[in-house]
C-alpha positions in Angstrom: 104.5 122.2 96.1 104.7 125.5 96.4 106.6 126.5 93.4 103.8 124.6 91.4 101.0 125.9 92.9 102.9 129.1 91.7 103.2 128.1 88.4 100.2 126.4 87.6 98.0 129.4 89.1 97.6 132.1 85.5 96.4 129.4 84.2 92.4 129.6 83.0 91.0 125.5 83.9 87.8 124.9 83.6 85.8 120.9 83.0 86.7 121.0 79.6 89.5 122.6 77.1 93.1 123.7 76.7 93.6 124.7 80.3 93.6 121.6 81.4 95.2 120.2 78.9 98.0 122.9 80.1 97.4 121.9 83.5 98.8 117.9 83.3 101.3 118.2 80.2 103.0 120.7 83.3 102.3 118.0 85.7 104.0 115.4 83.5 107.5 117.1 84.3 107.1 116.2 87.3 105.1 112.6 87.1 104.7 110.6 83.9 100.8 110.8 84.3 98.6 109.1 81.2 96.2 112.3 79.3 92.7 110.4 78.6 90.8 112.1 76.0 87.1 111.3 76.3 84.7 112.6 73.2 82.1 115.2 73.7 78.5 113.7 73.8 80.0 110.7 75.6 77.5 108.9 77.7 78.8 108.8 81.4 76.0 106.9 83.8 73.3 109.4 83.6 75.2 112.3 82.8 76.6 113.7 79.3 80.3 114.8 78.6 79.8 118.3 77.2 80.7 120.1 74.7 84.5 121.7 75.1 84.6 125.5 76.6 87.9 127.2 75.3 88.5 131.1 75.9 91.1 133.7 74.3 90.0 137.1 76.1 86.7 139.4 77.0 86.6 142.4 78.5 84.1 145.4 79.2 84.4 148.3 78.0 83.0 151.8 78.3 82.1 154.4 75.8 85.3 155.5 76.0 87.1 152.3 74.9 88.4 152.0 78.4 88.4 148.5 80.0 86.9 148.5 83.2 86.6 144.4 83.1 89.2 142.5 81.7 90.4 138.6 81.7 93.6 139.6 81.0 93.9 140.9 84.5 91.8 137.9 86.2 90.9 134.9 84.6 88.0 134.9 87.1 86.4 137.8 85.2 84.5 135.5 83.1 81.9 133.4 84.1 83.5 130.1 83.5 81.5 128.6 80.4 80.4 131.7 79.0 79.1 131.1 75.2 80.7 134.1 73.1 79.3 137.0 73.2 80.4 140.4 71.3 77.4 143.6 71.4 76.7 147.2 72.9 74.5 147.6 76.3 73.3 150.3 78.6 74.1 149.5 81.8 70.7 148.2 82.9 71.3 145.3 79.8 74.3 144.7 81.6 73.7 144.3 85.2 71.9 140.9 85.5 74.8 139.5 83.7 77.0 141.0 86.4 78.1 139.5 89.9 79.4 140.5 93.3 79.9 140.4 96.7 78.8 142.8 98.5 79.8 141.3 101.4 83.7 141.2 100.2 83.3 144.4 98.1 87.1 144.4 96.9 87.3 140.3 95.9 86.1 138.7 92.4 83.6 136.0 92.9 84.1 132.7 91.2 80.9 131.4 89.1 80.2 128.4 86.5 77.5 127.9 83.9 78.6 124.4 83.0 75.4 123.0 82.1 73.0 125.6 80.8 74.3 128.0 77.8 74.8 131.7 79.3 77.2 134.3 79.6 78.7 136.7 82.3 80.9 138.8 84.0 82.3 138.9 87.7 84.1 141.9 89.5 84.8 143.4 92.9 81.6 145.0 94.1 83.2 148.3 94.8 84.2 148.0 90.9 80.2 147.9 90.3 78.9 150.2 92.0 81.1 153.0 90.6 79.6 152.0 87.3 78.0 154.7 85.8 75.8 155.0 83.3 76.7 154.0 79.8 76.9 152.8 76.3 78.8 149.8 77.2 80.8 147.0 74.7 80.6 143.4 76.5 83.2 141.1 74.2 83.5 137.3 75.2 86.0 135.6 73.1 85.1 131.8 73.8 84.4 129.1 72.2 81.9 125.9 73.5 81.4 123.1 70.6 82.4 119.4 70.4 85.5 119.1 71.2 87.3 116.3 74.6 87.0 116.0 78.0 90.7 115.7 79.5 91.7 113.8 82.6 94.9 112.6 84.0 96.2 109.3 85.5 99.4 108.2 86.9 99.5 104.3 88.7 102.3 103.5 91.2 102.5 99.4 90.9 102.9 97.9 94.6 102.5 93.9 94.9 99.0 93.4 94.8 96.3 94.1 92.6 94.5 95.7 95.5 94.2 99.6 94.7 94.1 102.7 97.1 92.7 105.7 95.2 93.6 109.3 95.5 91.8 111.9 93.6 92.1 115.8 92.7 89.9 117.9 91.1 91.7 120.1 88.0 89.2 122.9 87.1 89.1 125.6 88.7 91.1 128.5 87.7 92.7 131.1 89.4 92.3 129.9 93.0 95.3 128.4 95.2 93.8 126.6 97.8 91.0 124.8 96.0 91.6 123.3 93.8 95.7 123.8 93.3 96.9 122.9 97.0 95.6 119.6 96.6 97.4 119.0 93.1 100.6 120.4 94.8 100.5 117.2 97.6 99.5 115.0 95.4 102.1 114.9 93.1 104.0 115.1 95.5 102.7 111.9 97.3 103.5 110.1 94.1 106.4 111.0 93.8 106.9 110.1 97.2 105.7 106.3 96.7 107.0 105.9 92.7 110.3 106.2 95.4 109.3 103.5 97.7 107.2 100.7 95.1 109.3 98.3 95.8 108.3 98.1 99.4 104.4 99.0 98.8 101.6 96.5 99.5 98.5 98.3 97.5 98.7 99.7 93.9 97.8 104.1 94.1 96.3 105.2 90.7 95.9 109.2 91.0 93.3 111.1 89.1 93.5 114.8 88.4 90.3 115.6 87.0 87.2 117.7 86.2 84.9 117.9 89.2 82.1 115.3 89.3 81.9 115.0 85.3 85.9 114.0 85.6 85.0 111.1 88.8 81.5 109.9 86.7 83.6 109.7 83.6 86.0 108.3 85.1 83.8 105.7 87.4 82.2 104.6 84.0 84.9 103.8 81.8 86.6 101.7 84.7 83.9 99.4 86.4 86.5 97.0 86.5 89.4 98.9 88.1 86.8 100.4 90.1 86.2 96.9 91.6 90.1 96.7 93.0 90.1 100.3 94.8 90.2 99.4 98.0 90.0 102.6 100.0 90.8 106.2 98.7 90.7 109.7 99.5 89.9 112.8 97.9 92.4 115.8 98.4 91.0 119.6 98.3 91.6 122.6 99.9 95.4 121.7 101.6 97.2 124.8 101.6 95.5 127.0 104.2 96.2 127.4 108.3 93.4 125.7 109.8 93.1 122.3 110.8 92.8 119.4 109.0 89.6 117.6 108.6 88.8 114.3 107.6 85.3 113.2 106.0 84.4 109.6 106.2 83.3 108.1 103.8 79.5 106.6 103.2 80.6 103.3 104.8 81.8 104.9 107.5 83.9 102.5 109.3 86.5 101.2 106.9 90.3 101.0 107.3 91.0 104.3 105.7 87.9 106.2 107.9 89.7 105.0 111.2 93.4 105.4 109.5 92.6 109.4 108.9 90.4 109.2 112.5 94.2 108.1 114.2 96.4 110.1 112.2 94.5 113.2 113.3 93.3 112.4 116.9 97.3 111.9 118.0 98.0 115.6 116.8 96.0 117.3 119.5 95.4 120.3 117.5 91.8 121.2 116.2 91.3 118.7 114.1 87.7 117.4 112.9 86.4 114.1 111.5 83.0 114.2 110.3 79.9 112.3 108.9 79.6 111.8 105.6 77.1 114.1 103.4 76.6 113.6 100.0 77.3 117.2 98.9 80.8 117.9 98.8 83.6 116.2 96.3 84.2 113.8 94.0 84.1 111.4 97.5 80.1 111.5 96.4 80.5 110.1 93.4 82.8 107.1 94.1 80.7 106.8 97.6 77.1 106.7 95.4 75.2 103.5 96.0 76.4 101.3 93.1 80.2 101.7 93.7 80.1 102.2 97.9 84.2 102.8 97.7 85.5 103.0 100.7 86.7 106.6 99.6 87.4 109.5 102.4 87.1 113.2 102.1 90.6 115.0 103.4 91.0 119.2 103.9 91.9 121.3 105.9 88.9 124.0 106.1 86.5 122.4 104.2 84.9 124.0 101.1 82.1 126.6 101.6 84.0 127.3 105.5 86.5 129.5 104.4 85.2 132.9 103.3 88.2 133.3 100.9 86.3 130.0 98.8 85.6 130.6 95.4 86.9 134.3 95.5 90.0 135.9 94.6 91.0 135.8 97.8 92.0 132.4 97.9 95.4 133.7 96.3 99.3 132.8 96.7 98.8 134.6 99.7 95.8 132.4 101.4 98.1 129.3 100.8 101.1 128.5 103.1 104.4 126.2 102.3 104.4 124.8 105.9 100.1 123.5 105.0 101.1 122.1 102.5 104.2 119.7 104.3 101.7 119.0 107.2 98.9 118.0 104.7 101.6 115.8 102.9 102.8 114.0 106.4 99.2 113.5 107.2 98.7 112.0 103.6 102.2 109.4 104.3 100.4 108.9 107.7 97.2 107.4 106.5 99.0 105.5 104.2 101.4 103.6 106.4 98.3 102.9 108.8 96.8 101.7 105.2 100.2 99.6 104.2 101.1 98.0 107.4 97.8 97.4 109.5 97.9 93.7 110.2 97.6 90.9 113.1 100.2 89.3 114.8 100.8 86.3 116.9 103.2 86.5 120.4 106.0 83.8 119.9 106.2 83.5 123.7 102.8 84.7 125.1 103.5 82.6 128.7 104.3 85.7 130.6 105.9 88.6 129.7 109.2 88.3 127.6 112.6 89.6 129.3 112.7 92.5 127.1 115.8 94.2 128.3 118.4 91.2 127.3 117.0 90.9 123.5 117.9 95.6 124.0 114.6 96.3 123.8 114.9 98.1 127.3 116.6 100.3 128.9 119.2 99.3 131.3 117.9 101.7 134.0 114.2 101.4 135.3 112.5 102.6 137.3 111.5 106.6 135.6 108.3 105.1 134.3 108.0 103.9 130.7 108.8 105.9 127.5 106.2 105.7 124.5 107.6 102.8 122.6 108.5 100.8 125.6 104.7 100.6 126.6 104.0 100.1 123.2 106.2 97.2 123.6 104.1 95.8 125.7 100.7 96.5 124.3 101.7 94.9 120.9 103.3 91.7 123.4 99.4 91.2 125.3 97.2 91.9 122.0 99.1 89.8 119.2 96.4 87.1 119.5 96.4 86.5 115.9 92.8 89.0 116.5 93.6 92.8 117.1 95.3 94.6 114.5 98.0 97.1 114.9 95.6 100.2 114.6 93.3 98.1 116.8 96.4 97.9 119.5 97.5 101.4 118.9 93.8 103.0 119.1 93.2 101.0 122.5 97.3 101.9 123.8 96.8 105.4 122.3 99.3 105.5 120.6 100.6 106.6 118.0 100.4 103.7 115.3 104.3 104.3 113.8 105.4 103.6 117.1 103.5 100.7 117.5 104.4 99.6 114.3 107.9 100.2 115.1 107.4 98.5 117.8 106.1 95.4 116.3 109.1 95.4 113.4 111.4 95.2 116.5 110.0 92.3 118.4 109.6 90.5 114.8 113.3 91.3 114.4 114.1 89.5 117.6 111.6 86.4 117.2 109.2 87.6 119.8 106.1 88.0 116.8 105.2 87.0 113.9 102.5 87.8 111.6 99.6 85.9 111.5 99.2 83.2 108.4 96.6 83.7 105.7 93.9 79.8 105.7 92.6 79.3 108.7 91.1 81.7 111.0 93.3 83.8 113.4 91.5 82.6 116.4 91.7 78.8 115.0 95.2 79.1 114.4 96.1 80.6 117.6 94.4 78.3 119.8 96.4 75.3 117.7 99.2 76.9 118.6 99.0 77.2 121.6 98.2 73.9 122.7 100.8 72.3 120.8 103.5 74.6 122.5 101.6 74.6 126.6 104.5 74.3 128.8 104.1 70.8 130.2 102.5 70.4 133.8 104.1 70.6 137.1 105.2 67.9 139.3 101.9 66.4 141.5 99.5 67.3 138.4 99.3 70.8 139.4 98.8 72.9 135.9 
């Protein structure tokens, strides 16, 4: 994952253009995603797909011809989507077009001008403060003209047509945490799910899109597909050293919300679970009232809450391989809950069955129950067709992974079986228990 971030880091990406295409082409070396092109001018709900932007070079040079700001040194130096410029101007004329960070004088800010034609340069504040009065040559060799918006899509087919959405934005230039870390985690997750596709219940749809306009465009073109999305996660900022943060879907109490809260809650670190707010990443589009999908957002330190956010400080040193690994693991644990949560029926409901003779208990007792053995008892106690495995895990305070293993082992010993579809679970269990009730004791006592 870290190597992929290193490979993609130098590319100048934007919401349209060759940088996005090149990024998606490189991802195709890892997963066979489809690249989709949507023409400029296409109406997508209340938005219009903008003209395509590409840039070849840019600089500010002093009167001696020395480049004091150079796009070749960092693609953050140019305001993303700047229109072409070639002129000479004084420092006073140039200053309104220069952006810096006084509080972090050695960093270059990342700025954009997607939907209003403008131009500008970003530079360290120390450099800005050092510029003398002079006549400067300003050049932005870019193009802004009709073309296409490009996004990538990859689907891992499961048994069901119901889908889980994994979405990440790919429109930022050299920013390692926001957005390359999520791209790398999403690719690794897609590879792992693809390797186990025959075992999957849900179908998994991965979107690699430009932020905001990409999700709006995809939703406008895929209303039928969106209706099949049961759950989803927007992934971003997954490589920094901060604790994980989950932002709930607009609905707030769906299975993906509960699954993420459970997985993070079992970690014992400084994780955060937050309520939905209509600001952030593309979850606000998927959760908009017309769609109201059960899509949350998983990050480490959220956008805007780390000093390096949208600056050159978000570089390859800021992202840590161990954080990527941890983020991937959490994604897999959340998916495990989505895949395997369900209701079961205890096949031996009259008192506790003897687990030792079935090889599920230790031969020697008296020292307290390990978590796995406690999970066996919880699963047996609450498998009445009404409580799901996640319900049980939450009540017991035991990791879902362990509760699931207990359920699988109990099914293997014929002490448990999945609840059937059809009649309600309560009706089904009441009927089964009535059919299998033990005979009355002598004398009519029950």
